[in-house]
RODO-2510 file (C-alpha; in nm, 4 decimals, decimal comma):
residues 330
     n   res          X          Y          Z
     1     m    -1,9516    -0,8630    -0,3070
     2     k    -1,6824    -0,7658    -0,0731
     3     p    -1,8169    -0,5626     0,2270
     4     f    -1,7859    -0,1931     0,2821
     5     t    -1,6670     0,0184     0,5290
     6     a    -1,8951     0,2341     0,7433
     7     l    -1,5643     0,4284     0,9437
     8     a    -1,6021     0,7844     0,9512
     9     l    -1,3790     0,9437     0,7365
    10     l    -1,1496     1,2544     0,8321
    11     g    -1,1100     1,5396     0,6039
    12     l    -0,7308     1,6245     0,4889
    13     s    -0,6574     1,9252     0,3255
    14     l    -0,4138     1,9805     0,0470
    15     t    -0,3382     2,3258    -0,0937
    16     s    -0,6126     2,4241     0,1702
    17     a    -0,8718     2,1920    -0,0018
    18     a    -1,0507     1,9256     0,1390
    19     l    -1,0236     1,5939    -0,0207
    20     a    -1,3054     1,3968    -0,0804
    21     a    -1,3014     1,0402     0,0471
    22     p    -1,2916     0,7383    -0,1309
    23     k    -1,5955     0,5710    -0,2116
    24     d    -1,5065     0,2716    -0,0403
    25     p    -1,1787     0,3153     0,1520
    26     v    -1,1044    -0,0227     0,2057
    27     q    -1,1213    -0,1381    -0,1397
    28     f    -0,9162     0,1986    -0,2280
    29     a    -0,6538     0,0251     0,0301
    30     v    -0,6329    -0,3360    -0,0721
    31     f    -0,6388    -0,2180    -0,4791
    32     l    -0,3266    -0,0190    -0,4069
    33     e    -0,1981    -0,2928    -0,1714
    34     q    -0,2596    -0,5191    -0,4947
    35     m    -0,0770    -0,2723    -0,7180
    36     r     0,2334    -0,2989    -0,4683
    37     g     0,2016    -0,6775    -0,4516
    38     h     0,2411    -0,7026    -0,8128
    39     y     0,5363    -0,4910    -0,8580
    40     d     0,6892    -0,6499    -0,5642
    41     a     0,6415    -0,9597    -0,7902
    42     s     0,7875    -0,8059    -1,1154
    43     l     1,0662    -0,6773    -0,9108
    44     l     1,1604    -1,0435    -0,8502
    45     n     1,1278    -1,1401    -1,1731
    46     y     1,3355    -0,8536    -1,2708
    47     r     1,6200    -0,9368    -1,0790
    48     n     1,6331    -1,3106    -1,1673
    49     g     1,6570    -1,2189    -1,5398
    50     d     1,2985    -1,3285    -1,6276
    51     l     1,1431    -0,9872    -1,8124
    52     t     0,8576    -1,1326    -1,9609
    53     l     0,7115    -1,2502    -1,6279
    54     a     0,7893    -0,9169    -1,4721
    55     a     0,6236    -0,7490    -1,7606
    56     k     0,3388    -0,9470    -1,6991
    57     h     0,2942    -0,8367    -1,3396
    58     a     0,3469    -0,4581    -1,4363
    59     k     0,0625    -0,4941    -1,6278
    60     h    -0,2106    -0,5306    -1,3916
    61     p    -0,1580    -0,1942    -1,2113
    62     a    -0,1248    -0,0026    -1,4716
    63     n    -0,4145    -0,1800    -1,7256
    64     e    -0,6841    -0,2475    -1,4787
    65     l    -0,5839    -0,1481    -1,0770
    66     y    -0,5674     0,1961    -1,1848
    67     a    -0,8953     0,2550    -1,3230
    68     a    -1,0390     0,1085    -1,0117
    69     v    -0,8918     0,3440    -0,7987
    70     r    -0,8901     0,6707    -1,0656
    71     s    -1,1543     0,8282    -0,9754
    72     d    -1,0600     0,8170    -0,5628
    73     l    -0,7304     0,9897    -0,6605
    74     t    -0,6959     1,3767    -0,6546
    75     p    -0,5531     1,5190    -0,9928
    76     a    -0,1905     1,5870    -0,8928
    77     l    -0,2069     1,2125    -0,7634
    78     q    -0,3346     1,0786    -1,1006
    79     h    -0,1054     1,2829    -1,2880
    80     k     0,1608     1,0881    -1,0778
    81     f     0,0769     0,7875    -1,1117
    82     l     0,0222     0,7752    -1,4841
    83     a     0,3668     0,9338    -1,5157
    84     d     0,4999     0,6587    -1,2837
    85     y     0,3544     0,3808    -1,5162
    86     a     0,4989     0,5258    -1,8146
    87     h     0,8764     0,5237    -1,6373
    88     i     0,8141     0,1577    -1,5233
    89     n     0,7265     0,0533    -1,8609
    90     q     0,9729     0,2479    -2,0346
    91     t     1,2423     0,0988    -1,8058
    92     l     1,1428    -0,2690    -1,8589
    93     a     1,1222    -0,1889    -2,2389
    94     l     1,4847    -0,0809    -2,2248
    95     k     1,5847    -0,3538    -2,0250
    96     k     1,7779    -0,1159    -1,7772
    97     p     1,9540    -0,2659    -1,4923
    98     y     1,7813    -0,3690    -1,1885
    99     v     1,8899    -0,0562    -0,9852
   100     e     1,7115     0,1473    -1,2398
   101     y     1,3994    -0,0483    -1,2564
   102     q     1,3978    -0,0359    -0,8492
   103     k     1,4380     0,2937    -0,8720
   104     v     1,1559     0,4087    -1,0817
   105     v     0,9380     0,1036    -0,8763
   106     n     1,0066     0,2578    -0,5043
   107     a     0,8914     0,6237    -0,6935
   108     f     0,5706     0,4816    -0,7470
   109     y     0,5608     0,3143    -0,3880
   110     a     0,5767     0,6467    -0,2468
   111     d     0,3227     0,7926    -0,4619
   112     v     0,1007     0,4737    -0,3425
   113     d     0,2146     0,6227     0,0497
   114     a     0,0395     0,9730    -0,0843
   115     a    -0,2424     0,8144    -0,2050
   116     l    -0,3211     0,6309     0,1183
   117     a    -0,2406     0,9555     0,3515
   118     t    -0,5601     1,1154     0,1830
   119     l    -0,7393     0,8823     0,4073
   120     g    -0,6124     1,0695     0,6762
   121     a    -0,6309     0,9147     1,0453
   122     t    -0,8568     0,6452     0,9003
   123     r    -0,5295     0,4528     0,7750
   124     n    -0,4337     0,4446     1,1191
   125     d    -0,7548     0,3208     1,2624
   126     p    -0,7512    -0,0763     1,3922
   127     k    -1,0581    -0,1367     1,2660
   128     f    -0,9676    -0,0149     0,9264
   129     a    -0,6632    -0,2004     0,9044
   130     a    -0,8520    -0,5016     1,0183
   131     q    -1,0670    -0,5025     0,7203
   132     v    -0,7543    -0,3931     0,4589
   133     i    -0,6019    -0,7080     0,5609
   134     a    -0,8891    -0,9450     0,5852
   135     q    -0,9822    -0,8290     0,1985
   136     i    -0,6081    -0,8713     0,0591
   137     l    -0,5771    -1,2394     0,2159
   138     e    -0,9307    -1,3199     0,0557
   139     d    -0,8098    -1,1717    -0,2335
   140     a    -0,4365    -1,4038    -0,2289
   141     e    -0,6957    -1,6856    -0,1804
   142     q    -0,8500    -1,6726    -0,4814
   143     e    -0,4958    -1,5839    -0,6685
   144     y    -0,3550    -1,9270    -0,4909
   145     e    -0,6407    -2,1350    -0,6539
   146     e    -0,6050    -2,0306    -0,9538
   147     g    -0,2196    -2,0753    -0,9525
   148     v    -0,2274    -2,3932    -0,7599
   149     e    -0,3577    -2,7346    -0,8251
   150     g    -0,2407    -3,0856    -0,6920
   151     g     0,0537    -2,9523    -0,5247
   152     r     0,2022    -2,7890    -0,8260
   153     v     0,1883    -2,4698    -0,9966
   154     i    -0,0267    -2,3813    -1,2728
   155     n    -0,0062    -2,0677    -1,3227
   156     l     0,3324    -1,9269    -1,1641
   157     a     0,1820    -1,5289    -1,2203
   158     e    -0,0983    -1,5998    -0,9789
   159     y     0,1065    -1,7867    -0,7446
   160     q     0,3267    -1,5381    -0,6771
   161     d     0,0395    -1,2740    -0,6288
   162     a    -0,0562    -1,5098    -0,3548
   163     i     0,2493    -1,4700    -0,2242
   164     y     0,2860    -1,1135    -0,2174
   165     y    -0,0369    -1,0418    -0,1243
   166     v     0,0115    -1,2326     0,2173
   167     a     0,2921    -0,9742     0,2402
   168     r     0,1345    -0,6987     0,2266
   169     a    -0,1513    -0,8221     0,4355
   170     r     0,1530    -0,8905     0,6798
   171     s     0,2907    -0,5256     0,6308
   172     w    -0,0564    -0,4461     0,7176
   173     f    -0,0588    -0,6181     1,0322
   174     d     0,2474    -0,5543     1,1495
   175     r     0,2051    -0,1910     1,1445
   176     n    -0,1426    -0,1697     1,3328
   177     a    -0,0846    -0,5233     1,5381
   178     r     0,0218    -0,2886     1,8170
   179     g    -0,3549    -0,1480     1,8406
   180     f    -0,5437    -0,4884     1,8416
   181     p    -0,6426    -0,6606     2,1299
   182     q    -0,3781    -0,9322     2,2269
   183     r    -0,5567    -1,2671     2,1628
   184     q    -0,6947    -1,1549     1,8377
   185     r    -0,3144    -1,0377     1,7919
   186     d    -0,1823    -1,3566     1,8601
   187     v    -0,4447    -1,5683     1,6868
   188     t    -0,4168    -1,3468     1,3778
   189     a     0,0044    -1,3562     1,3512
   190     q    -0,0078    -1,7133     1,3668
   191     a    -0,2864    -1,7392     1,0865
   192     l    -0,0892    -1,5279     0,8970
   193     r     0,2095    -1,7295     0,9433
   194     d     0,0551    -2,0690     0,8772
   195     t    -0,1043    -1,8822     0,5827
   196     a     0,2439    -1,8381     0,3933
   197     a     0,3730    -2,2176     0,5031
   198     v     0,0692    -2,3539     0,3060
   199     i     0,1480    -2,0929     0,0159
   200     a     0,5120    -2,2159     0,0356
   201     r     0,4783    -2,5565     0,0047
   202     k     0,1894    -2,5677    -0,2167
   203     g    -0,0502    -2,7183    -0,0006
   204     d    -0,3987    -2,7948    -0,0319
   205     l    -0,6286    -2,4926    -0,1494
   206     k    -0,8872    -2,6202     0,1468
   207     a    -0,5485    -2,6018     0,4162
   208     l    -0,5251    -2,2724     0,3129
   209     e    -0,8947    -2,1597     0,3303
   210     k    -0,8747    -2,2773     0,6702
   211     v    -0,6304    -2,0639     0,8028
   212     i    -0,7420    -1,7406     0,5907
   213     d    -1,0964    -1,7811     0,7593
   214     q    -0,9398    -1,8398     1,1019
   215     a    -0,7523    -1,5336     1,0464
   216     k    -1,0490    -1,3033     0,9083
   217     v    -1,2550    -1,4258     1,2207
   218     e    -0,9974    -1,2790     1,4614
   219     l    -0,9734    -0,9748     1,1926
   220     s    -1,3910    -0,9337     1,1822
   221     e    -1,3995    -0,9038     1,5869
   222     i    -1,1143    -0,6384     1,5822
   223     s    -1,3105    -0,4283     1,3118
   224     g    -1,6639    -0,5210     1,4390
   225     v    -1,7500    -0,5872     1,0696
   226     q    -1,9162    -0,9141     0,9657
   227     q    -1,7446    -1,1088     0,6914
   228     a    -1,9703    -1,1257     0,4316
   229     a    -2,0377    -1,4881     0,3146
   230     k    -1,8699    -1,6101    -0,0066
   231     s    -2,0925    -1,4979    -0,3113
   232     s    -2,2320    -1,7670    -0,5043
   233     n    -2,1267    -1,8542    -0,8811
   234     a    -2,4901    -1,7420    -0,9712
   235     t    -2,4285    -1,4337    -0,7628
   236     y    -2,1286    -1,2956    -0,9559
   237     f    -2,3185    -1,3857    -1,3172
   238     a    -2,5343    -1,1751    -1,2145
   239     n    -2,3376    -0,9007    -1,1106
   240     i    -2,1523    -0,9002    -1,4008
   241     d    -2,5127    -0,9034    -1,5904
   242     r    -2,6060    -0,6108    -1,4151
   243     l    -2,2604    -0,4432    -1,4824
   244     l    -2,2302    -0,4846    -1,8473
   245     a    -2,6098    -0,3433    -1,8847
   246     a    -2,4942    -0,0338    -1,6988
   247     a    -2,1552     0,0322    -1,8929
   248     k    -2,3982    -0,0050    -2,1852
   249     a    -2,6365     0,2694    -2,0583
   250     h    -2,3329     0,4855    -1,8984
   251     y    -2,1951     0,4917    -2,2794
   252     a    -2,5007     0,5779    -2,4582
   253     g    -2,5506     0,8611    -2,2456
   254     g    -2,1785     1,0016    -2,2512
   255     m    -2,0696     0,8728    -1,9674
   256     a    -1,7196     0,6459    -2,0627
   257     d    -1,5857     0,6577    -1,7139
   258     d    -1,8606     0,5348    -1,5741
   259     a    -1,8888     0,2544    -1,8118
   260     e    -1,5445     0,2114    -1,7635
   261     e    -1,5761     0,1594    -1,4129
   262     a    -1,8403    -0,0947    -1,4392
   263     l    -1,6411    -0,2766    -1,6480
   264     i    -1,3808    -0,3134    -1,4363
   265     d    -1,6112    -0,4198    -1,1476
   266     a    -1,7759    -0,6729    -1,3460
   267     y    -1,3882    -0,8084    -1,3754
   268     l    -1,1954    -0,7625    -1,0360
   269     e    -1,5408    -0,7992    -0,8365
   270     n    -1,6778    -1,0796    -0,9960
   271     f    -1,5496    -1,2490    -1,3017
   272     e    -1,1965    -1,3456    -1,1228
   273     y    -1,4006    -1,5399    -0,8803
   274     l    -1,5578    -1,7392    -1,1466
   275     e    -1,2003    -1,8196    -1,3428
   276     s    -1,0981    -2,1160    -1,1299
   277     p    -1,3688    -2,3049    -1,1252
   278     l    -1,4459    -2,2334    -1,5788
   279     a    -1,1373    -2,2838    -1,6376
   280     k    -1,1742    -2,6642    -1,5286
   281     q    -1,4820    -2,6997    -1,7186
   282     d    -1,3332    -2,4910    -2,0389
   283     r    -0,9825    -2,2971    -2,0428
   284     a    -1,0556    -2,1928    -2,3896
   285     l    -1,3378    -2,0042    -2,3042
   286     e    -1,2554    -1,8916    -1,9503
   287     t    -0,9196    -1,7245    -2,1204
   288     k    -1,1291    -1,5618    -2,3899
   289     l    -1,3728    -1,4412    -2,1558
   290     e    -1,0718    -1,3305    -1,9472
   291     k    -0,9599    -1,1072    -2,2007
   292     t    -1,2778    -0,9637    -2,3293
   293     l    -1,3530    -0,8306    -1,9482
   294     r    -1,0489    -0,7351    -1,8815
   295     e    -0,9053    -0,5407    -2,1451
   296     d    -1,1129    -0,5922    -2,4725
   297     l    -1,4049    -0,4094    -2,4139
   298     r    -1,1803    -0,1367    -2,2254
   299     a    -0,9650    -0,1084    -2,5012
   300     l    -1,2809    -0,0203    -2,7674
   301     l    -1,3789     0,1942    -2,4788
   302     k    -1,0926     0,4316    -2,5472
   303     s    -1,1236     0,3946    -2,8976
   304     q    -1,4642     0,5912    -2,8620
   305     p    -1,6708     0,3720    -3,0872
   306     s    -2,0725     0,4127    -3,1574
   307     a    -2,2372     0,2808    -2,8978
   308     q    -2,4100     0,0124    -3,1498
   309     k    -2,0533    -0,1200    -3,1714
   310     f    -1,9965    -0,1056    -2,8088
   311     n    -2,3213    -0,2894    -2,7264
   312     a    -2,2770    -0,5120    -2,9919
   313     a    -1,9521    -0,6208    -2,8420
   314     v    -2,1069    -0,6131    -2,4699
   315     d    -2,3652    -0,8708    -2,5907
   316     a    -2,0891    -1,0675    -2,7514
   317     a    -1,9365    -1,0932    -2,4377
   318     l    -2,3242    -1,1798    -2,2484
   319     a    -2,3426    -1,5261    -2,5025
   320     d    -2,0086    -1,6133    -2,3842
   321     l    -2,1078    -1,5501    -2,0005
   322     k    -2,4309    -1,7919    -2,1178
   323     k    -2,2220    -2,0891    -2,2071
   324     a    -2,0416    -2,0248    -1,8837
   325     r    -2,3059    -2,0509    -1,6998
   326     a    -2,4445    -2,3108    -1,8061
   327     l    -2,1139    -2,5111    -1,8040
   328     l    -2,0786    -2,4172    -1,4068
   329     g    -2,4931    -2,5176    -1,3577
   330     e    -2,6097    -2,1698    -1,2921
***
């Protein structure tokens, strides 16, 4: 699992009420930057006339990432985010001129900045920034693994995610580099340049892992937080089993929001890391499980099914996960 920050958070007042800090401030910031990365990619494709790929990128912030940050947003920001998603999707559907699409996306970016501002002084702490950068780079590596194989792009959307995630990491670095010790700053800057270069030339995954690991070592020295070793496939499967069981229990107890959070965690924090190795063994099963965990179970949840129907759908997913576990030798 991804590391949690231990930084103390400063309270921020809004209409005289203190805002509660996000449960995991690092992951909160990373999810928001992932949203920006997806919309950056969507803008590129929209400008180039590929509205299908633009729409594909635009789905992720609203369809899955929002659920991961919703409970950490103020009610006012929840309303703004949902309104932004609706405006963005409407502009896409109507195929408005690029400048209009850019305008509605920029409005969302402003609300992302407002969400990040709820972190208070923590947002500008170099140690916090170092953790955010490291996590974004780790996510970029995972997207690259799914998008490129043997020097060619096999999934353009994932490849573009890797490009724009690195760009978001670079943005955080540029904004905070002055607060980093010089040696770590210089080595990290070079590692970021090397990361972008490997991705641009569609280089070997091992080469990308090497330069990102180098950046993460320096960022760990800045933050003082030891980078967690990558989890094994067995750990990811165990986490998914636990989270799906929790989703069933939450739903049976009338806590649908908690059930959805467990489903989101099962997909974003665990299954995404299994997608690439599983696809190499059985792409059809990988695609089915991705859709089930990312979309179908959550869609079913929103339809307010009986607990029995929801449990049956989760159990079917667990049966497919058992097949996947066997294919990966876990």
